[in-house]
C-alpha positions as CSV (number, residue, x, y, z in Angstrom):
1,M,-14.9,-23.9,-15.1
2,R,-17.6,-22.6,-17.3
3,F,-18.0,-19.6,-15.1
4,I,-14.5,-18.3,-15.8
5,E,-14.8,-19.0,-19.6
6,D,-18.0,-16.9,-19.8
7,L,-16.6,-13.9,-18.0
8,C,-15.9,-10.8,-20.1
9,P,-12.3,-9.5,-20.2
10,P,-12.6,-6.8,-17.6
11,A,-14.3,-9.1,-15.2
12,L,-11.7,-11.8,-15.8
13,L,-8.9,-9.3,-15.2
14,Y,-10.5,-8.2,-12.0
15,L,-10.9,-11.8,-10.9
16,I,-7.2,-12.4,-11.5
17,F,-6.3,-9.4,-9.3
18,L,-8.7,-10.6,-6.7
19,V,-7.2,-14.1,-6.6
20,V,-3.7,-12.6,-6.2
21,Q,-5.0,-10.4,-3.3
22,L,-6.8,-13.3,-1.7
23,G,-3.6,-15.4,-1.9
24,L,-1.6,-12.7,-0.2
25,D,-4.1,-12.3,2.5
26,A,-4.1,-16.1,3.1
27,S,-0.3,-16.3,3.2
28,L,-0.3,-13.5,5.8
29,G,-3.1,-15.2,7.9
30,M,-5.5,-12.3,7.5
31,W,-8.6,-14.5,7.4
32,I,-11.3,-11.9,8.2
33,T,-9.9,-9.6,5.5
34,L,-9.8,-12.6,3.1
35,V,-13.5,-13.4,3.7
36,V,-14.6,-9.7,3.3
37,K,-12.5,-9.3,0.1
38,A,-13.7,-12.5,-1.3
39,F,-17.4,-11.6,-0.8
40,L,-17.0,-8.0,-2.1
41,G,-14.7,-9.1,-4.9
42,F,-16.9,-11.8,-6.3
43,A,-19.9,-9.4,-6.1
44,T,-17.8,-6.9,-8.1
45,V,-16.9,-9.5,-10.7
46,A,-20.6,-10.3,-11.1
47,V,-21.4,-6.6,-11.5
48,L,-18.7,-6.1,-14.1
49,D,-19.9,-9.2,-16.0
50,V,-23.5,-7.9,-15.9
51,F,-22.3,-4.6,-17.3
52,C,-20.7,-6.5,-20.2
53,D,-23.9,-8.5,-20.8
54,I,-26.0,-5.4,-21.2
55,Q,-23.5,-3.8,-23.7
56,L,-21.8,-1.6,-21.1
57,G,-18.3,-3.1,-21.6
58,V,-16.8,0.4,-21.7
59,V,-18.1,1.2,-18.2
60,S,-16.8,-2.1,-17.0
61,W,-13.3,-1.4,-18.4
62,F,-13.4,2.1,-16.9
63,L,-14.2,0.7,-13.4
64,V,-11.3,-1.7,-13.7
65,A,-8.8,0.8,-15.1
66,A,-9.7,3.9,-13.2
67,P,-7.8,3.1,-10.0
68,F,-4.6,2.3,-12.0
69,I,-5.0,5.5,-14.0
70,I,-5.6,7.7,-10.9
71,T,-2.6,6.1,-9.1
72,A,-0.3,6.6,-12.1
73,L,-1.5,10.2,-12.5
74,A,-1.0,11.0,-8.8
75,T,2.4,9.5,-8.8
76,S,3.5,11.4,-11.9
77,I,2.2,14.7,-10.4
78,A,4.0,14.0,-7.1
79,M,7.2,13.2,-9.0
80,G,6.9,16.2,-11.3
81,T,6.4,18.6,-8.5
82,S,9.1,17.0,-6.2
83,F,6.4,16.6,-3.6
84,D,8.1,13.7,-2.0
85,G,11.2,15.8,-1.4
86,V,9.2,18.5,0.2
87,V,7.5,16.0,2.4
88,L,10.8,14.4,3.4
89,L,12.2,17.8,4.4
90,Q,9.3,18.4,6.7
91,M,9.4,15.0,8.3
92,K,12.0,14.0,11.0
93,E,12.2,10.4,11.9
94,T,13.1,9.6,15.4
95,F,13.9,6.3,17.0
96,K,12.9,5.9,20.6
97,D,13.3,3.0,22.9
98,R,10.1,2.5,24.7
99,R,11.9,1.1,27.7
100,A,14.2,4.1,28.1
101,K,13.2,6.6,30.7
102,S,15.4,9.5,29.5
103,A,17.8,10.5,26.7
104,D,20.7,9.2,28.7
105,D,19.2,5.7,28.7
106,L,19.0,5.9,24.9
107,L,22.7,6.8,24.7
108,S,23.7,4.0,27.0
109,T,22.0,1.3,25.0
110,G,25.0,1.2,22.6
111,D,22.7,0.8,19.6
112,P,24.1,3.0,16.8
113,S,20.8,3.1,14.9
114,I,19.2,5.0,17.8
115,V,21.7,7.8,18.0
116,S,23.0,8.1,14.5
117,N,21.9,11.2,12.6
118,P,23.5,12.1,9.3
119,K,23.1,15.9,9.9
120,G,24.8,15.6,13.3
121,S,22.6,16.1,16.4
122,S,23.2,17.0,19.9
123,Q,23.0,13.3,20.9
124,E,25.8,12.4,18.5
125,T,28.0,15.2,19.8
126,K,27.4,14.1,23.4
127,K,28.3,10.6,22.5
128,S,31.6,11.6,20.9
129,E,32.6,13.7,23.9
């Protein structure tokens, strides 16, 4: 495996991430995604290695590390501003049975996950009556 031994560290790290992603795609049976990722991924590994060969290893490291840094920064900003809590207050999750024609059909299914609401809804009060 002379090719792998000759790769610079950022290209090798990207190749490891790529192999993990390809393995996950293969295990899920996502064959078209696997082929596209493999083609683009190996092209990216080649570009990263070329950057290292022309003494632009810093650029290569930046291209590998930037997505992780941006994700960490966005996550820390969201956590610091309690953005996830604000979003959760605005979102209401509803469970609907696609086969049900009306709200009464939903209540008659007997599935507690459909009608349960921790805040207490009109459906829950109708069921308890």
